[in-house]
Each structure stands twice: as C-alpha cells, then as structure tokens.
N, C-alpha and C positions, 0 to 999 in steps of 0.2 A: 841305128841305135843298138846298143849292146843287148844281147839276149841274156836271160837268166836261166840257170839250169834247175833241175829238180832238187838240188841240195838244200834249197831254202835260203841260201845266201843271195842277197839282192845286188844286182849290178845296176839297179836303177839310179843310185846316187851318182854314178859316173855317166849313165846313159841319158838322163833327162837334160843336163846342160848341152850334151852333144846333139840332142834332138832339135835344139834351136837352129841348127844349121839348115833345117828344112826350108827356112825362109830365103836361102840363097839359091834354091832350085828355080829353074826357069818357069815351072808350072805354078810356083807359089804366088799367092796374091797377098802382097804386103799391104795392110790397111794403115792409112795415114790419118789418125784421129787427132783432134785437138786436145784430147784428154791425156792424162798421165798413164803410162803403163804401170799397172798395179804390181807391187812387190810383196803383197801379203800383209801389209800394215793394217791396223784397225781402221775400219771405214767410218766409224763415228757418225752414222746417219747419212753419209753421202751415197751417191748412186754410182754403180759400176755396171759396165756393159761387158758381158761375156759373149764373145762372138765365135760361132762355129767355123770350122774349116774342114777341108777334105770331104769324106763321104758321110752318108747317113749313119752308118754303123759307128763311125768315130764320134759323131754327136751323141748318139744314144749311149755310148760307153762313158763319155767324159762329162755328160751333163750331171752325173752324180755329184760332181764337185760343187754344184750350185749351193747345196745345203751347207757345205763347209764354209763357203764364202759368206753365206748369210750369217753364220755365227760370228763373223768379224764385224757385224753391226751395221750393215748398209742396206740399200735398196738394190735388188738384183734384176737387171734386164738381160734377157738372153735373145740374141739375134741368131736365127737358125735357118736352115733350108725351108722353103715354103711348105713342103709336104709334112714337116714335123711340127708345125705351129700348134695345131689342135692337140696333138698327142702330148706335147710338153707343157701346155697350159694346165696349171694345177700341179705341176711337178714340185715336190718339196723344195723350198728355198727360193723359188722363182716368183718374183712379183709381177713381171710382165714379159710376154714373148712377142718378138717382132720378126717378121719374115725378112730374109735377106733381100735388099732392094727397096724396102719400104722406108719411109722417113723415120729417123731415130729420135727419141725424146732426149732431152739434155742428160748428160752424165759427166762425172768428174774423173772417173778412172775406167780403164778397159783392160781386158786380158783375153787372149785366145784360149778357148776351152782346153786345147791340148797342151797348153803351157801350165795349166793349173797343177798337175802332179809335181812339176819341178818347184813351183812356188810353195807347195805344201811339203816338200821333201819326202814324197811318197816312196816307200820301200815295199817289197813284196808283203811284208808283215803288216803294213799300215794302209794298204789299199782300202778305201771305203767299200765295205761289203754289205751295207744295209739294203736288203731287197725285200719287197719291191720298192723301187724309187720311181717307177712309172706305174700309173694306175689305169686299169681298163674301166671304161664307162659301165656303171652298174646296170643300166637299162639294156645295153647291148650284151652284157654278160648274160642277163636273164633271157634275152631273145635267143642267143645261141645255145643256152642250156636247154631251152624248149626244142630247138632243132635236133639236138642230139639225144633227147630223152627217149628212153626205151632201147637205145643201142647198148648191148651188153659187152661188146667187144672192147679190147684195149685200144683206145683211140690215139692215133699217132699222126700229127701233121708233118708234112715233108716239104722241103724246098731244095732244089738241086742246082739252080743257076743264079749267079750273082751278076755283078756288073759285066756287061758283055765285051767292053773294049779292053785292049791290052793296057798295062801288063798283067791285069788281074785275072783275065779269063781262064788261064791255065790252072790257077789255084782255087778259084772261086766257083767253078762250074764243073759239075759231074753229070755224065749222061744219066737220064732217068732210069735207063735199063739196069744200071748198077744197083738200084734200090730193090730189084726183084726179090732177093732173099728175104727182105723185110716183109713183103706181101705174102710170103709163103709160111710165115710163122703162124701156127694155129691160134685162133682167138684174137688176131690183130686186124684192125681196119685202118687203112691209110687214107688220109685226106690231103689233097694238094692245096698248099697255101701259096703256090707259085703265081707271080704276077709278071706280066710283060714278057721279055725274051725268055724262051725256055718252055712256055706253055704249049708250043706247037708239038713238042715231043709226046704230049698226051695222046695225040691222034694215032700215031703209029706204034705206041708202046703197048707191050703185052702185060705191063705191070698193072695189077688191079688196084685202082685208086679212085676215090670219089673226089671230083673236082669242085672245090668251093671257090676257086680263084675268081671267076667272073662275078660272083656275088659279094666279094669282099671289098669294102671301102668305097664303092662307087657312089653310094648315097650319103655316107657319113663323113668321108674324108680319109686321107691316107693313113693306114695302119690302125684305124680305130676298130673296125670290125675284126681285123686280124688279131689285134690284142685281146679283144673280148672272146673270140673263138679259142685262142690259145689257152685262156684261163679255164676253158671247159674240156681241154684235151688232157690225156694222161702223159703225153710226151711230145716233144718236137724234135725232129731229126733234120739237119740241114748241113749244107756246105758252108764255107766261111762267107757268110752274107750278113746283111743288116738284120735278117730274121734271127740270127743267133744272138745278137745283142738285144733285140727286142724281147725275146723269150727270157734271156738272162736277167734283164732289168725288171721284168714282170715277176720274177721269182718262179717261172715255170720250168719244170725239168726239161733240159735240152741236151741233145747229143750233137756234137759237131765233128764232121769229117775233115781232118786236117792234113794238108799235103806234107810230103817229106821235108820240104823247105818251107817252114811256116812263116807267117807274118810275125813280127816281133812280139806282139801282145800275147801270143799263145805260148811263148817261151819254148823250152826244149824238154823233152822226155816226160813231162807231166801228163797225167790223165785227167787232172782237174784244172780249174782255172781260178786263181786267186781273185779275179775280177768278178766272177759269178759263182756263188755257192751252189747253185742248182745245175751247173753245167758239167758234162763229161766230154773229154776229148778222145777221139779215136784217130790215131795217127798212122799215116802211111809209113812203111819201113823201106819201101822201094819205089822209086820214081814211077808214077803212072799206075801203080798197082792199087786200084780201088776195090778189086774183088776181095782181097784179104781183109780190108777194112770192113766191108759190109757183111762178110761172113762172120766176123767177130761181133758186129752189131746184132746180127740175127741171133747168134747164140745168147747174147745178153738180153735181147728183147724177148726171147722165149722164156727166160727166167723172170723178167719183169712182168710179163703178161700173166704169169701163173701165180704171182703174189697177190694177197688180198689188197684191194684198192684202198688207198688213202687219199687225202686231199692232194690234188695235182700241183698246188702252189699255196704259198702263204696267203691267207685271206686278208685283204686290206680293208674290207668294208663289212666284215662280219657275215658275208654270204657263205653258204656251205660249198 
C-alpha cells in the first residue's frame, strides 16, 4: 500500500484500492459468505457483518469504522478474534460481537474491517479521530486507581515485544534493556504491561520496572485490566504492538518506537499519527539504532514528568 508523507497530501485514495490485492496473498483467508459484499449504500434497517482480519492491532484500529457504518442505518455485527470479544462489546456503533469460529447470526451484507476505509473514501484529513472509541470498565478503573493511589511518580506503562514470529519480530520487538534511559529519568516509575513472549527479559534486566503483567487480564479477560490500568497511567510507551492501538483507541497518551522502515499505517516523517490524536511517534533514522530513539524519549520524558499533571486521557464516564 502506498505511504503518505508528512506533507498532508493523502495517497490513500490510490492506496486503498491497491490494498484489496491482499486477498491474493497465500496467507489471506478469503471468506465466502452468502451475503452481499457491502459497497457503502444505505442499510435501511438491514444487518451487516463486519469481520476482522490479520492481527489484534488491526482490529483495534479499524473497529472505529463501526460507528460510521451504523450511521448508514443498519444493525452491526462484528466478528473478531476471541481475545477481543469482551473489549469490543459496548463499542460505539456495535450491536453484537461474535468470536471468530462461533456460529453467526443472519445478516444481509458483509465487509472486511480493513476494507472500510476504502468504502468510506478515507483520506488523511478524514480519518475518524473520535477517541475514546474503546471504553475501560469503570469498576476495573476504580480498582487500579486504588492500586496506584499514593504513588506520586510520573507513571509510565511499557511494552517492548510484539508478535514473536517473522516477519514482524524485527520491527515489533525491542530488547527491554533499551528502555533503561527511561527508568533513569527522575520522578518516573515504569510499569510492565508486557504479556507472553518477552516477559522473560524481566528476570535478567537491570531496568527498574514494576511488573504488573502476571496480574493483568487473568481473571477479567484479555485486555480488560490492561485498558483499565492504562487509564490510570500518565503515559504508555511501546514498540509497534497491539498495545499502541489499545492506548490510542482509549485516548491515553502513548509514545510508539517506530523502526526506520515503518508499517504503512505510521506513514513517513511524521511525529504524530492521524489515526490517534494522543499518540507520538519516535522514529529510527538508522537501521537497528534504538539507542538514539530512547535517548530522545528520555529527554522528552524528563520534560513531561516535570509538568503539572492533567488528566491522562479523556474521561468517557465522568470519572476523574
């Protein structure tokens, strides 16, 4: 897919149709539904299935379009990866969430989630930016607020490793030791949000970090505790992982370490993301050089930690 530069001119008009070629890849799973592929026409009360594809982060990024589809006047069913069912239930515009592999209710139309930007003719300027469009559970937010109560430090959640299998591992995983400059910033406290592969680095690491990972989501369901904890942090810093999308969709301030050859969604040259208003991008300028990236982050973090604290994210439920 074509990338867009920092000039503000969108290449998306040309890129979205080309993106449909993804269905010709060997790895692509082409769904054969009895229903009609939706073209954006008014739904007039009929039911549409929006089905997820690719990774968890892709689903979190593109589920924002459900609210736009809802405005076309139909009933919206979202089929997604099982770990996301609880998180997406209650998402604006969605009437029902179904886990991939479960029986589907009747529907007249369908559309892949990642084809919706093409259907809506999305440009850089018209990307839906309303955040939060994912909501953290109020009771869990209160629970984690109590956990952190009394900590006066600037609270930063970190994630350093994403999907472990190729071809993503080189771009989505950063050794935990590279985060060391962040831990050395006065007045900052780091909290690990890492789950699964990568947590073993905590044992041998000299980076001072409080590990909340084992306590996250085990009793509540995937991402639920993580989302609630994020809403009580001052900042999230992560590599290019689903965590970045979760924080951005929650409206939480998030910094993302981006490799020199970025995924298309992060575009080129920009330090912001038109997909997530609360996100900053810190980019490599030389292949493999994460030291420069985290030195820059540490400088910016020192400034952020000394500013008077405001709300860490937009409150969707009136909670402070």
